[in-house]
C-alpha positions in Angstrom: 0.0 0.0 0.0 1.5 3.3 -1.0 1.5 6.3 1.4 -0.2 9.4 0.2 1.1 12.9 0.9 -1.4 15.7 1.3 -1.6 18.1 -1.6 -0.6 21.5 -0.5 -1.2 24.7 -2.5 -0.3 28.3 -2.1 -2.6 30.9 -0.7 -2.9 34.1 -2.7 -3.8 36.5 0.1 -1.0 36.0 2.6 0.0 39.0 4.8 3.3 39.3 6.6 1.6 41.5 9.2 -0.4 38.7 10.8 0.7 36.4 13.6 0.4 32.7 14.3 1.0 31.1 17.7 0.4 27.6 19.1 -0.1 26.4 22.6 -1.0 23.1 24.3 -4.8 22.6 24.7 -5.1 19.4 26.7 -5.1 15.7 25.8 -7.5 13.2 24.4 -8.8 10.4 26.8 -6.1 8.2 25.3 -3.4 10.7 26.1 -2.7 12.3 22.7 -1.7 16.0 22.9 -4.0 18.6 21.4 -2.9 22.1 20.2 -4.7 25.4 19.9 -3.5 27.8 17.1 -4.2 31.5 17.3 -4.3 33.6 14.0 -4.4 37.4 14.1 -4.3 40.3 11.7 -3.6 44.0 12.5 -7.3 45.0 12.3 -8.3 43.2 15.5 -9.6 40.0 14.0 -8.5 36.8 15.8 -9.3 33.2 15.1 -8.4 30.1 17.1 -8.3 26.6 15.6 -7.6 23.3 17.3 -6.0 20.1 16.1 -9.0 18.2 17.7 -11.3 17.7 14.7 -9.8 20.8 13.0 -12.4 22.8 14.8 -12.6 26.6 14.5 -13.0 27.5 18.2 -13.4 31.2 18.1 -13.8 34.1 15.6 -13.4 37.5 17.2 -14.2 40.6 15.1 -15.1 44.2 15.8 -18.6 45.8 15.7 -19.3 49.3 14.4 -18.0 50.8 17.7 -14.8 48.8 17.6 -16.0 46.3 20.3 -14.6 42.9 19.7 -16.7 39.8 20.3 -16.5 36.1 19.5 -19.2 35.5 16.8 -19.4 31.7 16.7 -20.7 29.2 19.2 -18.1 27.0 20.9 -16.8 25.6 24.2 -14.3 27.2 26.6 -12.0 24.2 26.7 -11.2 20.9 25.0 -13.4 18.9 27.4 -16.5 20.7 26.0 -15.7 19.3 22.6 -14.9 15.8 23.9 -18.0 15.5 26.2 -20.8 17.3 24.4 -23.8 14.9 23.8 -25.4 15.3 21.4 -22.7 16.4 19.1 -23.5 19.9 17.6 -20.4 20.0 15.4 -19.6 23.5 16.6 -16.9 24.9 14.2 -15.9 21.4 13.1 -14.3 20.2 9.9 -16.7 17.5 8.8 -16.0 14.7 6.5 -15.5 12.5 4.6 -18.9 13.5 3.7 -20.6 16.6 5.1 -24.4 16.3 5.5 -26.4 13.1 5.0 -26.2 10.0 2.9 -29.5 8.1 2.7 -29.7 4.7 4.3 -25.9 4.8 5.0 -25.2 3.4 1.6 -24.0 4.4 -1.9 -22.7 2.6 -5.0 -19.5 3.4 -6.9 -17.9 1.6 -9.8 -20.5 -1.2 -9.4 -19.8 -1.8 -5.7 -22.1 -0.9 -2.8 -20.5 0.6 0.3 -22.2 0.5 3.7 -21.5 3.4 6.0 -21.9 4.0 9.7 -25.5 5.1 10.5 -25.5 7.9 13.1 -28.6 9.8 12.1 -31.5 7.4 12.2 -31.1 5.2 9.1 -28.8 7.7 7.5 -25.1 8.6 7.8 -24.4 12.2 8.8 -21.2 14.2 8.6 -18.9 11.3 8.0 -20.4 8.8 10.4 -19.9 7.9 14.1 -16.3 8.9 14.3 -15.9 11.4 11.5 -13.1 13.9 10.8 -14.4 16.1 13.6 -13.3 13.4 16.1 -9.8 12.9 14.7 -6.5 14.4 15.8 -5.0 16.4 12.9 -1.4 17.3 12.3 -0.8 21.0 12.2 2.0 23.5 11.3 2.1 27.3 10.8 1.6 28.4 7.2 2.9 31.6 5.5 2.9 33.6 8.8 -0.9 34.1 8.6 -2.4 30.6 8.7 -2.2 27.0 9.9 -2.1 23.9 7.8 -3.8 20.8 9.1 -3.5 17.3 7.6 -5.1 13.9 8.2 -4.8 10.5 6.5 -8.1 8.7 6.5 -7.5 5.0 6.0 -9.3 2.8 3.6 -12.5 1.5 5.1 -12.8 4.2 7.8 -16.5 4.6 8.6 -17.1 2.4 5.5 -15.6 4.7 2.9 -13.2 3.3 0.2 -9.6 4.5 -0.3 -6.8 5.9 1.7 -7.7 9.6 1.6 -5.1 12.2 2.4 -6.7 15.6 3.2 -5.4 19.0 4.1 -7.2 22.1 5.3 -5.5 25.5 5.5 -7.0 28.2 7.7 -5.8 31.8 7.0 -6.7 35.2 8.4 -6.2 38.1 6.0 -5.9 41.8 6.4 -9.3 42.1 4.9 -10.9 40.5 8.0 -11.4 37.2 6.2 -11.1 33.7 7.4 -10.1 31.6 4.3 -10.5 27.9 4.4 -8.9 25.8 1.6 -9.4 22.1 1.4 -7.5 19.5 -0.8 -7.4 15.7 -1.0 -6.1 12.8 -2.9 -7.0 9.1 -2.8 -5.6 5.7 -3.9 -9.0 4.3 -4.7 -12.1 6.0 -6.1 -14.2 7.5 -3.3 -16.6 10.3 -2.4 -15.7 13.5 -0.6 -17.6 16.5 0.6 -15.8 18.6 3.2 -17.2 21.7 5.0 -16.9 23.7 8.2 -19.8 23.7 10.6 -19.4 27.1 12.3 -22.5 28.4 14.1 -22.7 32.2 13.8 -24.3 34.8 15.9 -23.1 38.2 14.8 -24.3 39.8 18.1 -21.8 37.6 19.9 -21.9 33.9 21.0 -24.7 33.4 23.5 -26.3 36.8 22.9 -29.8 35.7 22.2 -31.4 34.4 19.0 -30.5 35.3 15.4 -34.1 35.8 14.2 -33.5 39.6 13.6 -30.4 39.0 11.5 -30.9 40.1 7.8 -29.9 37.3 5.4 -29.4 37.2 1.6 -28.7 33.9 -0.1 -27.7 34.0 -3.8 -29.9 31.1 -4.9 -33.0 30.7 -7.0 -33.5 27.1 -6.0 -33.2 24.7 -3.1 -33.3 20.9 -2.6 -36.5 19.8 -0.8 -36.2 17.0 1.7 -38.2 14.0 2.8 -39.1 13.2 6.4 -35.5 12.0 7.0 -34.1 15.3 5.7 -32.8 13.5 2.6 -33.2 15.4 -0.7 -36.0 14.2 -2.9 -34.0 15.0 -6.0 -36.0 18.0 -7.0 -34.4 21.4 -7.5 -37.3 23.6 -6.4 -37.6 27.3 -7.1 -37.6 29.4 -4.0 -40.0 31.9 -5.5 -43.2 32.1 -3.5 -41.8 29.9 -0.6 -40.4 30.7 2.8 -37.0 29.8 1.4 -36.7 33.0 -0.8 -33.8 35.0 0.5 -32.8 36.5 -2.8 -33.5 39.9 -1.3 -32.4 40.8 2.3 -34.9 39.2 4.6 -35.1 38.9 8.4 -34.3 35.2 9.3 -37.2 35.0 11.6 -39.8 36.5 9.2 -41.0 33.2 7.8 -39.2 30.6 9.9 -42.4 29.3 11.4 -44.5 29.4 8.2 -47.0 26.7 7.6 -44.9 24.8 5.1 -44.1 21.1 5.0 -40.4 21.8 4.3 -40.2 24.2 7.3 -42.0 21.6 9.4 -39.6 18.8 8.4 -36.5 20.9 9.3 -38.0 22.5 12.4 -37.1 25.7 10.6 -34.4 26.1 8.0 -32.1 23.1 7.5 -31.9 22.9 3.7 -29.4 23.0 0.9 -29.5 26.0 -1.5 -28.5 25.6 -5.1 -26.2 28.6 -5.6 -26.4 30.8 -8.7 -23.0 30.1 -10.1 -21.4 32.1 -12.9 -18.3 30.2 -14.0 -15.7 28.9 -11.6 -13.8 30.3 -8.6 -14.8 31.8 -5.3 -18.2 33.6 -5.6 -20.6 35.2 -3.2 -23.1 32.7 -1.7 -24.7 34.6 1.2 -24.6 37.9 3.2 -25.9 38.3 6.7 -26.2 41.6 8.7 -26.8 42.1 12.4 -28.3 45.7 12.5 -27.7 46.0 16.3 -23.9 45.7 16.1 -23.5 46.5 12.5 -21.5 43.3 11.9 -21.7 41.9 8.4 -20.7 38.4 7.3 -20.2 37.5 3.6 -19.7 33.9 2.6 -17.9 33.2 -0.6 -17.2 29.7 -2.0 -16.3 27.5 -4.9 -19.0 25.0 -3.9 -22.3 24.6 -5.7 -24.4 24.6 -2.6 -24.8 25.9 0.9 -26.7 24.4 3.8 -28.7 27.1 5.7 -29.4 25.8 9.2 -30.9 27.8 12.1 -29.8 25.8 15.1 -33.3 24.4 15.5 -32.1 21.5 17.7 -30.2 23.4 20.3 -32.1 23.4 23.6 -30.1 25.4 26.1 -28.4 22.3 27.6 -25.0 23.2 26.0 -23.1 26.2 27.4 -20.3 28.2 26.1 -17.7 30.5 27.7 -19.1 32.4 30.7 -21.8 29.8 31.1 -24.0 31.3 28.3 -26.6 28.8 27.2 -27.0 27.9 23.6 -30.7 27.9 23.0 -32.9 27.1 20.0 -32.1 29.4 17.0 -29.3 31.2 18.8 -27.1 30.8 15.7 -27.1 30.1 12.0 -24.9 27.9 9.9 -23.9 28.4 6.2 -22.2 25.1 5.4 -20.7 25.4 1.9 -20.9 22.0 0.2 -21.9 19.7 -2.6 -25.5 18.6 -2.2 -26.6 16.1 0.5 -26.8 12.5 -0.7 -25.2 13.3 -4.0 -23.7 9.8 -4.4 -27.3 8.5 -4.6 -28.5 11.2 -7.0 -26.7 11.0 -10.4 -28.2 14.3 -11.5 -26.6 16.2 -8.7 -23.0 17.6 -9.0 -20.7 14.7 -8.5 -18.8 14.2 -5.3 -16.6 11.3 -6.7 -12.9 11.7 -6.3 -10.9 9.4 -8.6 -7.4 8.1 -8.4 -5.0 10.7 -9.9 -7.4 13.6 -9.3 -7.1 16.3 -6.6 -10.1 17.5 -4.7 -10.0 21.2 -4.0 -12.5 23.5 -2.4 -12.4 27.0 -0.9 -14.6 29.1 1.3 -14.1 32.6 2.6 -15.9 34.1 5.6 -15.5 37.9 5.2 -16.4 40.3 8.0 -17.1 44.0 7.9 -19.3 46.6 9.6 -22.3 48.5 8.4 -22.2 52.0 9.9 -25.7 53.0 9.0 
């Protein structure tokens, strides 16, 4: 069996003014050391990332008055990530396959692969022990970022092929967190990596996000069945509660009498982004009018999962003991579509031997002074 080396590629937005530092952040139950990396720019933005599951732990950015707050949900220490049932995937790198695969099965090259079922009859976010529960290898990258790598062995959680993956986290002088993914395999497989950050632009634990104003650049979404598996339809958002083509308050239609809203308990759906060519393009924009913070999400991916933390119930608590309640955050998980291996008409998630998987997402922060 040959050993695969992660495919590394250069970042185009490096800045020599940023700083990267690392520190010990505890140990896993079996004694493996975990590190925390801190990335900063000169504008006051700070991001921390840990080698446990390649989680983004904090994103600290200023509001319109210059006050800096953490705008993602997370835990104060490593124990929170190790001991949080049920797993909310706060800031996690999820894989091999982000989102759901129906029945925990898919076929590739005439063979059927059976995956770990961890979401009823379905496989979710890579299975029982996905990438979010692995220890990644990390090193500073270009003075403004950190490179994390992991080799997923053949058969892990039922997936074929030895898959070598790398994820590069970079903070730029434009108040951006750039996440770049790459991967190679020695056997044809499927891959769909994303980050599962939960955002609250007012600050983590600072109430709900129903007043945030969202825009999603998508004319269509993928309706789901009772198990939250896409039906295969690409449905127009026009005339539905899913229409965010114009700036709309997240809470305006979140409890509408709609079968799709009922199935998700709110928003928990994949949007088919309006793509114009290749490269990183704007997918969504969210504004918190109280603080003036603005988040823009740009990606190379064809879809984004909009999730409004419908299943948080206040039992999980973050720094300062702040409870994470229902709809106290939103997620914009850039991705290929859920269950794509079982939907030939969806954009393919197959990675073949000799090919390199690449994906990039940018979280860009600014302020609206109006």
